[in-house]
Every structure is written in structure tokens, then in C-alpha cells.
C-alpha positions as CSV (number, residue, x, y, z in Angstrom):
1,M,41.1,-63.9,-53.9
2,R,38.7,-66.4,-55.5
3,L,37.8,-69.1,-52.9
4,A,35.1,-70.9,-54.8
5,S,33.9,-70.9,-58.4
6,F,31.3,-72.7,-60.5
7,D,31.2,-72.8,-64.2
8,R,27.8,-73.7,-65.9
9,L,26.9,-76.0,-63.0
10,Q,24.0,-78.4,-63.6
11,Y,22.7,-81.0,-61.1
12,W,19.9,-83.5,-61.1
13,Y,18.9,-85.3,-57.9
14,P,18.6,-89.1,-58.3
15,G,15.5,-90.0,-60.3
16,A,14.7,-86.3,-61.1
17,S,13.6,-85.4,-64.6
18,E,14.3,-81.7,-64.2
19,P,17.6,-80.2,-62.9
20,A,17.8,-78.6,-59.5
21,L,20.6,-76.3,-60.8
22,R,20.6,-74.9,-64.3
23,D,23.9,-73.5,-65.8
24,V,24.9,-71.8,-62.6
25,S,28.1,-69.8,-62.9
26,L,29.4,-68.0,-59.8
27,A,32.7,-66.9,-58.3
28,V,33.0,-66.2,-54.6
29,G,35.8,-64.2,-53.0
30,E,36.0,-62.3,-49.8
31,G,32.9,-60.6,-48.5
32,L,29.3,-61.5,-47.6
33,T,27.2,-63.1,-50.4
34,L,23.5,-63.4,-49.7
35,L,21.5,-66.0,-51.6
36,A,17.7,-65.6,-51.6
37,G,14.9,-67.3,-53.6
38,P,11.7,-69.3,-53.2
39,S,11.4,-72.6,-51.4
40,G,12.5,-75.4,-53.8
41,G,14.3,-72.9,-56.0
42,G,17.8,-74.4,-55.5
43,K,19.3,-72.5,-52.5
44,S,20.2,-75.5,-50.4
45,T,21.3,-77.5,-53.4
46,L,23.7,-74.8,-54.5
47,L,25.0,-74.2,-50.9
48,R,25.7,-78.0,-50.6
49,A,27.9,-77.8,-53.7
50,F,30.3,-75.7,-51.8
51,N,31.3,-78.5,-49.5
52,G,30.8,-81.4,-52.0
53,L,27.6,-82.9,-50.5
54,V,26.3,-82.2,-54.0
55,P,27.1,-84.4,-55.8
56,H,29.2,-86.8,-53.6
57,F,26.7,-87.5,-50.8
58,H,23.4,-87.0,-52.7
59,G,24.4,-88.7,-55.9
60,G,22.5,-87.9,-59.1
61,R,23.9,-86.4,-62.3
62,F,26.3,-83.5,-62.3
63,G,27.5,-81.2,-65.1
64,G,29.8,-78.3,-65.4
65,R,32.9,-77.5,-63.3
66,G,33.5,-76.4,-59.7
67,R,36.6,-75.5,-57.7
68,I,36.6,-74.9,-53.9
69,A,39.7,-73.5,-52.3
70,G,41.7,-74.5,-55.4
71,L,40.4,-78.1,-55.3
72,D,38.3,-79.8,-58.0
73,L,34.8,-80.3,-56.7
74,L,34.3,-83.6,-58.5
75,T,37.5,-85.3,-57.6
76,T,38.1,-84.1,-54.0
77,P,36.4,-86.0,-51.2
78,T,34.1,-84.0,-48.9
79,S,36.3,-84.7,-45.9
80,R,39.1,-82.7,-47.6
81,L,36.7,-79.9,-48.7
82,A,35.4,-79.6,-45.1
83,R,38.8,-78.3,-43.9
84,S,38.3,-75.2,-46.0
85,V,34.5,-74.8,-45.8
86,G,32.6,-74.4,-42.6
87,F,28.9,-75.4,-43.2
88,V,25.8,-74.9,-41.1
89,F,22.6,-76.8,-42.1
90,Q,19.0,-75.6,-42.0
91,N,18.4,-78.1,-39.2
92,P,21.3,-77.8,-36.6
93,E,20.4,-81.2,-35.2
94,A,21.9,-82.8,-38.3
95,Q,25.4,-81.9,-37.3
96,F,25.6,-82.5,-33.5
97,V,27.7,-85.5,-32.5
98,H,28.3,-85.1,-28.8
99,G,26.0,-84.5,-25.9
100,T,27.5,-81.3,-24.5
101,V,28.2,-77.9,-26.2
102,E,31.9,-77.8,-25.5
103,R,32.6,-81.3,-26.7
104,D,30.6,-80.8,-29.9
105,V,32.3,-77.6,-30.9
106,A,35.7,-79.3,-30.2
107,F,34.8,-82.3,-32.4
108,A,36.1,-80.9,-35.7
109,L,39.3,-79.8,-33.9
110,E,39.8,-83.4,-32.7
111,N,39.4,-84.7,-36.2
112,V,42.2,-82.6,-37.6
113,G,44.5,-83.4,-34.6
114,L,44.7,-80.0,-33.0
115,P,46.7,-80.3,-29.8
116,R,44.4,-80.3,-26.7
117,S,46.4,-77.5,-25.2
118,R,45.0,-75.2,-28.0
119,M,41.4,-76.6,-28.1
120,A,40.0,-74.8,-25.2
121,D,40.9,-71.4,-26.6
122,R,39.6,-72.2,-30.0
123,V,36.3,-73.5,-28.6
124,E,36.0,-70.3,-26.5
125,E,36.8,-68.2,-29.5
126,A,34.1,-69.9,-31.7
127,L,31.4,-69.7,-29.0
128,A,32.1,-66.1,-28.2
129,A,31.9,-65.2,-31.9
130,V,28.2,-66.2,-32.0
131,G,27.3,-65.0,-28.5
132,A,27.1,-68.6,-27.1
133,L,29.8,-68.6,-24.6
134,P,27.4,-68.9,-21.6
135,L,26.2,-72.2,-23.2
136,R,29.6,-73.8,-23.0
137,T,28.8,-76.4,-20.3
138,R,25.2,-77.0,-21.3
139,R,23.9,-80.3,-22.6
140,I,22.6,-79.9,-26.2
141,A,19.3,-81.6,-25.4
142,T,18.4,-78.7,-23.1
143,L,19.0,-75.9,-25.6
144,S,16.3,-74.1,-27.4
145,G,16.2,-74.2,-31.2
146,G,17.9,-70.8,-31.5
147,E,20.6,-71.8,-29.1
148,K,21.3,-75.0,-31.0
149,Q,21.7,-72.9,-34.2
150,R,24.3,-70.7,-32.6
151,V,26.2,-73.8,-31.3
152,A,26.2,-75.3,-34.8
153,L,27.6,-72.1,-36.2
154,A,30.3,-72.1,-33.5
155,G,31.2,-75.7,-34.6
156,A,31.6,-74.5,-38.2
157,L,33.9,-71.6,-37.1
158,A,36.2,-73.7,-34.8
159,L,38.5,-74.7,-37.7
160,R,38.8,-71.1,-38.9
161,P,37.7,-72.0,-42.4
162,A,38.4,-69.6,-45.4
163,L,34.8,-69.9,-46.4
164,V,31.7,-70.3,-44.2
165,V,28.4,-71.4,-45.8
166,L,25.1,-70.9,-43.8
167,D,21.8,-72.4,-44.8
168,E,19.0,-70.4,-43.2
169,P,21.2,-69.2,-40.3
170,T,18.7,-66.9,-38.6
171,S,15.6,-69.2,-39.0
172,Q,15.4,-70.1,-35.3
173,L,16.9,-66.9,-33.8
174,D,15.1,-64.2,-32.0
175,E,15.8,-60.6,-32.9
176,E,18.7,-60.2,-30.5
177,G,20.2,-63.5,-31.6
178,A,19.8,-62.7,-35.3
179,R,21.6,-59.4,-34.8
180,A,24.4,-61.1,-33.0
181,L,24.7,-63.6,-35.8
182,V,24.8,-60.9,-38.4
183,A,27.5,-59.1,-36.4
184,A,29.5,-62.4,-36.3
185,C,29.2,-62.7,-40.0
186,L,30.4,-59.1,-40.4
187,R,33.4,-59.8,-38.1
188,L,34.2,-62.9,-40.2
189,R,34.0,-60.9,-43.4
190,D,36.2,-58.1,-42.0
191,S,38.8,-60.7,-41.0
192,G,39.0,-62.0,-44.6
193,T,36.7,-65.0,-44.3
194,A,34.2,-65.3,-47.1
195,V,30.6,-65.8,-46.0
196,V,27.8,-67.3,-48.1
197,A,24.3,-67.2,-46.5
198,G,21.1,-68.6,-48.0
199,E,18.1,-66.9,-46.4
200,H,14.4,-66.2,-46.5
201,R,14.6,-63.8,-43.6
202,L,16.3,-60.9,-45.4
203,D,15.6,-57.9,-43.2
204,L,19.0,-57.8,-41.5
205,L,21.3,-59.4,-44.0
206,R,20.0,-57.5,-47.1
207,A,21.4,-54.3,-45.7
208,V,24.9,-55.6,-45.1
209,A,25.4,-58.1,-48.0
210,D,28.2,-57.2,-50.4
211,R,26.6,-59.3,-53.1
212,P,22.9,-60.1,-53.2
213,L,21.8,-63.0,-55.4
214,T,18.5,-64.8,-56.2
215,I,18.1,-68.4,-57.3
216,A,14.7,-69.6,-58.6
217,G,14.0,-72.6,-60.7
218,G,17.6,-73.5,-60.5
219,R,18.8,-70.4,-62.2
220,L,21.0,-67.8,-60.6
221,E,20.5,-64.0,-61.0
222,E,22.1,-60.9,-59.6
223,G,20.1,-58.9,-57.0
224,I,17.1,-59.6,-54.8
225,P,13.6,-58.4,-55.6
226,P,11.8,-56.2,-52.9
227,P,9.6,-58.0,-50.4
228,V,5.8,-58.2,-50.7
229,P,4.2,-57.9,-47.2
230,A,1.7,-60.4,-45.9
231,A,-1.8,-58.9,-45.7
232,R,-4.2,-59.4,-42.8
233,H,-7.5,-60.9,-44.1
234,R,-9.4,-61.2,-40.8
235,P,-10.8,-58.2,-38.9
236,P,-9.8,-58.2,-35.2
237,G,-12.2,-59.0,-32.4
238,G,-15.3,-61.1,-32.3
239,F,-13.9,-63.9,-30.1
240,G,-15.9,-66.7,-28.5
241,E,-15.6,-68.4,-25.1
242,V,-12.4,-69.3,-23.4
243,A,-10.9,-72.2,-25.3
244,W,-7.7,-72.9,-23.4
245,R,-6.2,-71.9,-20.1
246,L,-3.0,-72.4,-18.1
247,D,-3.6,-71.7,-14.4
248,G,-0.5,-71.4,-12.3
249,V,1.5,-73.7,-14.5
250,S,5.2,-74.4,-13.7
251,A,7.4,-76.5,-15.9
252,V,10.9,-77.9,-15.7
253,L,13.3,-78.7,-18.6
254,G,16.3,-80.7,-17.5
255,Q,17.3,-79.1,-14.3
256,A,16.0,-75.6,-15.1
257,Q,12.6,-74.2,-14.3
258,V,11.4,-72.7,-17.5
259,L,7.8,-71.7,-16.7
260,D,7.0,-70.3,-13.2
261,E,3.4,-70.2,-12.1
262,L,2.2,-69.0,-15.5
263,T,-1.5,-68.1,-15.9
264,L,-2.7,-67.5,-19.5
265,E,-5.9,-68.1,-21.5
266,G,-7.1,-67.8,-25.1
267,R,-10.5,-67.7,-26.7
268,S,-12.0,-69.4,-29.7
269,G,-11.4,-67.4,-32.8
270,E,-8.4,-65.7,-31.3
271,V,-4.8,-65.8,-32.4
272,V,-2.2,-65.4,-29.7
273,A,1.5,-64.9,-30.6
274,V,4.0,-65.8,-27.9
275,T,7.4,-64.1,-28.3
276,G,10.6,-63.9,-26.3
277,S,14.3,-64.5,-26.5
278,N,15.7,-68.0,-27.3
279,G,15.4,-70.1,-24.3
280,S,12.6,-68.0,-22.7
281,G,10.1,-70.9,-22.7
282,K,8.1,-70.5,-25.9
283,T,8.5,-74.1,-27.0
284,T,8.0,-75.4,-23.5
285,L,4.7,-73.5,-23.2
286,L,3.4,-75.1,-26.4
287,R,4.5,-78.5,-25.4
288,V,2.7,-78.2,-22.0
289,L,-0.4,-76.9,-23.7
290,A,-0.3,-79.8,-26.2
291,G,0.0,-82.3,-23.4
292,L,3.5,-83.4,-24.5
293,L,5.2,-82.2,-21.3
294,A,3.7,-82.6,-17.9
295,P,3.8,-79.5,-15.7
296,V,5.2,-79.8,-12.2
297,A,2.5,-77.5,-10.9
298,G,-0.8,-75.9,-12.0
299,S,-3.7,-77.0,-14.2
300,I,-4.4,-76.9,-18.0
301,T,-7.8,-76.6,-19.8
302,R,-8.0,-77.5,-23.4
303,P,-11.0,-77.2,-25.8
304,P,-13.1,-80.2,-26.7
305,G,-11.9,-81.5,-30.1
306,R,-8.5,-82.0,-31.6
307,T,-5.4,-80.1,-30.5
308,A,-2.9,-79.9,-33.3
309,Y,0.8,-79.3,-32.7
310,L,3.5,-78.2,-35.2
311,P,7.0,-78.6,-33.7
312,Q,10.0,-76.6,-34.8
313,D,11.3,-79.5,-36.8
314,P,8.7,-80.5,-39.4
315,G,10.4,-83.8,-40.0
316,A,9.4,-84.9,-36.5
317,I,5.7,-85.3,-37.7
318,L,6.2,-86.3,-41.4
319,H,6.4,-90.1,-41.6
320,R,4.1,-91.1,-44.5
321,P,5.3,-91.9,-48.1
322,T,3.7,-88.8,-49.7
323,V,2.5,-85.3,-48.8
324,R,-1.0,-86.4,-49.8
325,E,-1.0,-89.3,-47.3
326,E,0.2,-87.0,-44.5
327,V,-2.9,-84.8,-45.0
328,Q,-5.2,-87.7,-45.4
329,L,-4.0,-89.2,-42.2
330,T,-4.9,-86.1,-40.3
331,L,-8.3,-85.9,-42.0
332,R,-9.1,-89.5,-41.0
333,R,-8.1,-89.0,-37.4
334,S,-10.2,-85.9,-37.2
335,G,-13.2,-87.6,-38.7
336,A,-13.4,-85.4,-41.8
337,R,-14.9,-86.9,-44.9
338,D,-13.2,-84.6,-47.3
339,G,-10.9,-81.6,-47.3
340,L,-7.8,-83.0,-49.0
341,V,-7.7,-80.7,-52.0
342,P,-8.5,-77.5,-50.1
343,A,-5.7,-78.4,-47.6
344,L,-3.2,-78.9,-50.4
345,E,-4.3,-75.8,-52.3
346,E,-4.1,-73.6,-49.2
347,M,-0.4,-74.2,-48.7
348,G,0.4,-74.5,-52.4
349,L,1.1,-78.3,-52.3
350,V,-1.0,-79.7,-55.2
351,A,2.1,-80.2,-57.4
352,L,4.0,-81.8,-54.5
353,A,1.2,-84.1,-53.3
354,G,2.9,-87.2,-54.6
355,R,6.3,-86.4,-53.3
356,Y,8.1,-88.0,-50.3
357,P,8.1,-85.3,-47.6
358,R,11.8,-85.8,-46.7
359,D,12.9,-85.2,-50.3
360,L,11.4,-81.7,-50.3
361,S,13.3,-78.5,-49.6
362,G,13.1,-77.1,-46.1
363,G,10.4,-74.6,-46.9
364,E,8.3,-77.1,-48.8
365,R,8.6,-79.6,-46.0
366,Q,7.4,-76.9,-43.6
367,R,4.4,-76.2,-45.7
368,A,3.6,-79.9,-45.9
369,A,3.7,-80.1,-42.1
370,I,1.5,-77.1,-41.7
371,A,-1.1,-78.5,-44.1
372,A,-1.1,-81.8,-42.2
373,V,-1.5,-80.0,-38.9
374,L,-4.2,-77.6,-39.9
375,A,-6.3,-80.1,-41.9
376,G,-9.6,-81.1,-40.4
377,A,-10.2,-77.8,-38.5
378,P,-8.5,-78.4,-35.1
379,A,-10.1,-76.7,-32.1
380,L,-6.6,-75.6,-30.9
381,A,-3.6,-75.2,-33.2
382,L,-0.2,-74.7,-31.6
383,L,2.5,-73.6,-34.1
384,D,6.2,-73.4,-33.1
385,E,8.2,-71.1,-35.4
386,P,5.9,-71.8,-38.4
387,T,7.8,-69.5,-40.8
388,R,11.0,-71.4,-40.5
389,G,12.5,-71.8,-44.0
390,M,9.6,-70.1,-45.7
391,D,9.8,-67.7,-48.6
392,A,7.5,-64.6,-48.9
393,A,4.8,-66.4,-50.9
394,A,4.6,-69.2,-48.4
395,R,4.4,-66.8,-45.5
396,R,1.4,-65.1,-47.2
397,R,-0.2,-68.6,-47.5
398,L,0.4,-69.2,-43.8
399,V,-1.1,-65.9,-42.8
400,A,-4.2,-66.7,-44.8
401,A,-4.4,-70.2,-43.3
402,I,-4.2,-68.9,-39.8
403,D,-6.8,-66.3,-40.5
404,R,-9.1,-68.9,-42.0
405,L,-8.9,-71.2,-39.0
406,A,-9.5,-68.4,-36.6
407,S,-12.5,-67.1,-38.6
408,E,-14.0,-70.6,-38.4
409,G,-13.7,-70.5,-34.6
410,G,-10.4,-72.2,-34.0
411,S,-8.0,-71.0,-31.4
412,V,-4.4,-70.5,-32.5
413,V,-1.2,-70.0,-30.4
414,V,2.0,-69.2,-32.4
415,A,5.4,-69.2,-30.8
416,T,7.6,-67.0,-32.9
417,H,10.5,-64.6,-33.0
418,D,9.1,-63.3,-36.4
419,E,7.7,-59.9,-35.6
420,E,6.3,-59.5,-39.1
421,L,4.2,-62.7,-38.6
422,A,3.0,-61.6,-35.2
423,A,1.9,-58.3,-36.6
424,A,0.1,-59.9,-39.5
425,V,-1.9,-62.6,-37.6
426,A,-2.0,-61.9,-33.8
427,D,-4.9,-60.5,-31.9
428,R,-2.7,-60.4,-28.8
429,V,1.1,-60.7,-28.3
430,L,2.5,-62.2,-25.1
431,R,6.2,-61.9,-24.3
432,L,8.0,-64.4,-22.2
433,G,11.3,-63.8,-20.3
């Protein structure tokens, strides 16, 4: 059964001289379709055509034809398409409406008038499908990034759509959570639901996808090329003095104690990877070390010089009109007289220097945030899930940038569920939880 089809689809964002999609033809039926490709290559744009956000929400110019669940893409409002297409964005924060998990998952059910007597069972069913049932009574503000991603997926599943579209679904999940999500996708597929997932993290989904596709430069091709591993450029060892230290630190998030009398330290020139399951305290540790969250007990020592912090959501720190100005702002604050071009080149941003950061793809925006954070040689760099939304080429640039900073004597702490990144850059791996 054909659930969605595109015939020679072309799309230009408002003001763009080049199309984001070029003659894309695709038919999607039952099964799991995996969409790979470089950052800015068109993955998110194509995925947003499935629920009509392209072109109805984003505007711009549109060519070709599309049908979703038998409905014409150009003439059907997104509110109608949403009944047949469940969608999960790269940033789960974009789709939360209510303050608690249970109410948010029930929101779509309320919109279609499902009787309240049936809502509780449907909410439970959706949360259980993604391994998030224990989160049912939690406030969304207290969830980790990975927990939020699971709740967003549950919200998309609550209506039992015929087609589920996922944009970077495992980007914030630990290994256990990612496997649970893949298992949920397979259960959906086996029940007759079509699943389309756009991903950079291909290790789990590649093996189970019924149809692997790649989109680059707006053009769609069958198959996915093999990965190129990131290489380590910096020899291990050769560390300097202790640069940072947590001594008996305890921290509370909401009503829950997340860190309990934690004692850790790191040296100049050392890269420490902090791993652990979603909700284990990785982000809390970085926020405490950055001075953004006060501990309830213990003491913190930071190195003299600038401490730089990359949050999970790069949009939280990108506020200037252009990528260039973001990097320049960091350089000015750090007292550096130059370094703009090297910072842009390091993360492959020269061609994007004049772009508004919020108009970039998720992976491009992540690279812009990293360039802004690492510019000016911070004494301590704290990176929270830095590979989120990154393709293989961007990951290699990130590894080289971290190696470069550590080689210059900087201390780096990376909170990550990405085992490949930890293996490529870390001198030491600490596991929380």
C-alpha cells in the first residue's frame, strides 16, 4: 500500500537561489525507510514535506507533486495531514505543549476529540512503546534530553498514524534508549505502520532498514555509502596540572538528587568523556562545572581563563545575525585579536559565515555553535552531546578540533552517549549512574 509519494519534487526556501530539493521522486509504503546524508543535504526538508510543513509553513517555491495518505500535498492543510502522519522533530522541545508528560502525550488525542475514557489507555500504550512509561507523571522540565525525545515520539504515536516520520530520533538517546527506540520502530513496522527516519547515527538502523536512501545536495539516491571512521590525531598522555575539580559535589534537579557527593578532576591537555544512561546526570555535571547550576554541597575548582559551555540545544547560544558574528563575539570576549578564519575553517563554516544561524540545518547549526564555543582557546570546554545532528564529515572535524584544543593545553569534558566519539577523543571515560 502506497502511503506517500512524491513526483519530481522541487523546493526553494524563501529567498534561496538554489533548491533544497531537486527532482525528488519517492514512493513510501509499509516498512522502515532510512534516510541518510550530509548536514544541509535536504533530509529535514524532505521529511517536512511528509506532513506539509514544506511548503505550507516554511513558504518558498514548490514544484512537482506529492500525495500523503491519498491527499494532495499542496491543497491539504497541515492540520488534516497530521491525522495520518506522526512527526518527531530534531529538537523535541519544539513540540511540547503541556508541562507534564501525560498531558502532553494526550494533547493530540484531545484535539481529535477522543473520549476521555479511552485516553488513558492510549497514552499508556504510546509511552510503553518507547520505554517511557515510568516518566508518565514527570514534569517535562525535569527530563533529560533523551527522555524528552522518547516522550515526543510517544506523542506522535498516540494517534496511531499510518505513517511515522522521525528526524534524528536517536540523536539524544543513550545506547539502551536507542535500542529501545529501534525496537519500537520495528514493532510499528511489523504492525503495518510505515516508518521514515532521517538519521546521521546509522549503526543500529542501517541493519534493520527495509530501504536505505541518501539525500545530498537535494538529490535522492538509493543506498547508503559505508562510514569513514574518525581518526585520532593526538597521542595519549602528556597532561599538565589539575585544571578542574569537583570535591564532594551534590546537585538537585527539581525534587530529585542527581549528583551525590561526586568527586572528580581533570588536567590541562586532557579530554574526559562522561557517559551514562539518559537521566544519569551528565548534563547536570556540566552545568555545575560551568557555574550555571549551584550545587547543594561540595566545592568546585575551575582553571583561570574562560570556561566555554556547549548546551545540548545549540539554538540556546546562537543569537547573532550571522555565523561570522557569533564567532567574532566569542573572540572579542576572550580578548583574541584574530582567529576568525581558522575557527570557521576548522568546522567547515566558511561558506556559511554570512548565514543566519537559525536558518541552518540541525547539523550546520551544531557546527556553528561548536565554532563559537571553541574560538579563542578556552581553558575549559564543556561539550554536551556535541555530535547531535552531525554527519560523518562533521564528526571528523569535531574530533580534530577537540584534539587541537587539548594539544594546546585546554581541558575538555564531553558528555556523550556516542561511544565512537568517546573512543576517538577521550583520554579517560567516566560513567555515571
